[in-house]
C-alpha positions in Angstrom: -32.8 0.0 -7.4 -35.8 -0.7 -5.2 -35.3 -3.7 -3.0 -38.4 -6.0 -3.0 -38.0 -7.1 0.6 -38.1 -3.5 1.8 -41.2 -2.4 0.0 -43.2 -5.6 -0.3 -43.4 -7.8 -3.3 -47.0 -7.2 -4.2 -46.8 -3.3 -4.2 -43.6 -3.5 -6.2 -45.1 -5.8 -8.8 -48.3 -3.6 -9.0 -46.1 -0.5 -9.5 -44.3 -2.2 -12.4 -47.6 -3.3 -13.9 -48.9 0.2 -13.6 -45.9 1.8 -15.2 -45.8 -0.6 -18.1 -49.5 -0.3 -18.8 -49.1 3.5 -18.6 -46.3 3.4 -21.2 -48.5 1.6 -23.7 -51.6 3.8 -23.0 -49.5 7.0 -23.1 -48.2 6.1 -26.6 -51.7 5.3 -27.8 -52.9 8.6 -26.3 -50.0 10.7 -27.8 -50.8 9.1 -31.2 -54.0 11.1 -31.2 -52.0 14.4 -31.0 -49.1 13.4 -33.2 -51.0 11.6 -35.9 -54.7 12.6 -35.6 -55.4 11.1 -39.1 -54.1 7.7 -38.0 -56.3 7.9 -34.9 -59.3 8.8 -37.1 -58.6 5.8 -39.3 -58.4 3.5 -36.2 -61.9 4.8 -35.1 -63.2 4.2 -38.6 -61.7 0.7 -39.1 -62.3 -0.8 -35.6 -65.2 1.2 -34.1 -67.2 2.0 -37.3 -67.0 5.8 -36.5 -66.4 7.4 -39.9 -64.9 10.8 -40.6 -64.0 11.7 -37.0 -62.6 15.2 -37.3 -59.3 16.4 -35.8 -61.0 18.4 -33.1 -62.9 15.3 -31.9 -59.7 13.2 -32.0 -57.9 15.9 -29.9 -60.8 16.0 -27.5 -60.8 12.2 -27.0 -57.0 12.5 -26.6 -57.3 15.1 -23.8 -59.8 13.0 -21.9 -57.7 9.9 -22.4 -54.6 11.8 -21.3 -56.3 12.9 -18.1 -57.4 9.3 -17.3 -53.9 7.9 -18.1 -52.2 10.5 -15.9 -54.6 9.8 -13.1 -53.9 6.1 -13.6 -50.1 6.4 -13.4 -50.4 8.6 -10.2 -52.8 6.1 -8.6 -55.4 8.7 -8.2 -59.1 7.6 -7.8 -58.0 4.1 -8.5 -61.5 2.6 -8.9 -62.3 5.1 -11.7 -59.0 5.5 -13.4 -57.9 1.8 -13.3 -61.4 0.9 -14.3 -61.4 3.3 -17.2 -58.0 1.9 -18.4 -59.4 -1.6 -18.1 -62.5 -0.7 -20.1 -60.5 1.2 -22.8 -58.1 -1.6 -23.3 -60.8 -4.2 -23.1 -62.8 -2.5 -25.8 -59.8 -2.2 -28.0 -59.0 -5.9 -27.5 -62.6 -7.0 -28.3 -63.0 -4.9 -31.4 -59.9 -6.6 -32.8 -61.6 -10.0 -32.6 -61.6 -10.7 -36.3 -57.8 -10.3 -36.3 -57.5 -13.2 -33.8 -59.2 -15.6 -36.2 -56.6 -14.9 -38.9 -53.4 -14.7 -36.9 -50.9 -15.3 -39.6 -51.9 -12.5 -41.9 -49.6 -9.6 -41.2 -49.8 -7.7 -38.8 -52.4 -9.7 -37.0 -50.0 -11.7 -34.9 -49.1 -8.4 -33.1 -52.7 -8.1 -31.8 -52.2 -11.1 -29.5 -50.0 -8.9 -27.2 -53.3 -7.3 -26.2 -54.4 -10.3 -24.2 -51.6 -10.4 -21.5 -52.0 -6.6 -21.2 -55.7 -7.0 -20.7 -54.9 -9.5 -18.0 -52.4 -7.1 -16.4 -55.1 -4.3 -16.5 -57.6 -6.6 -14.8 -55.1 -7.7 -12.2 -54.1 -4.2 -11.4 -57.8 -3.2 -11.1 -58.6 -6.2 -9.0 -55.7 -5.6 -6.7 -55.9 -1.8 -6.7 -56.2 -1.6 -2.9 -52.7 -3.3 -2.6 -51.2 -0.9 -5.2 -49.7 1.6 -2.7 -46.2 2.3 -4.0 -45.9 5.7 -5.6 -49.6 6.5 -5.6 -51.6 9.5 -4.5 -54.2 7.6 -2.6 -54.5 4.3 -0.7 
């Protein structure tokens, strides 16, 4: 177990935020490879992009995977942390109608996006302090 007093509280907290955000983003990314039809339906329902072919879904998945891997490694923080913040921010905002009808299933689950968005912003904002387990300062 990592002892907070030895590594500093802020870097440890930022590492935990980065790992937990990575876990969510990785699952969303892998969904594009495991269930490309589902990803295509998400793009149609939330982004208005109809009939996105499997090759496009895979291409988006590859780009997202590269960003997410760079993010978890702390590589090029301004760009990878910023990209994760933008990706999650967009997915949160396109779900806006769901927030106005919270008690229709499964809309209540969408509210979990807001604390994650705050975590993404916090990590981006404090990226220079996120030094534990990163490739760059």
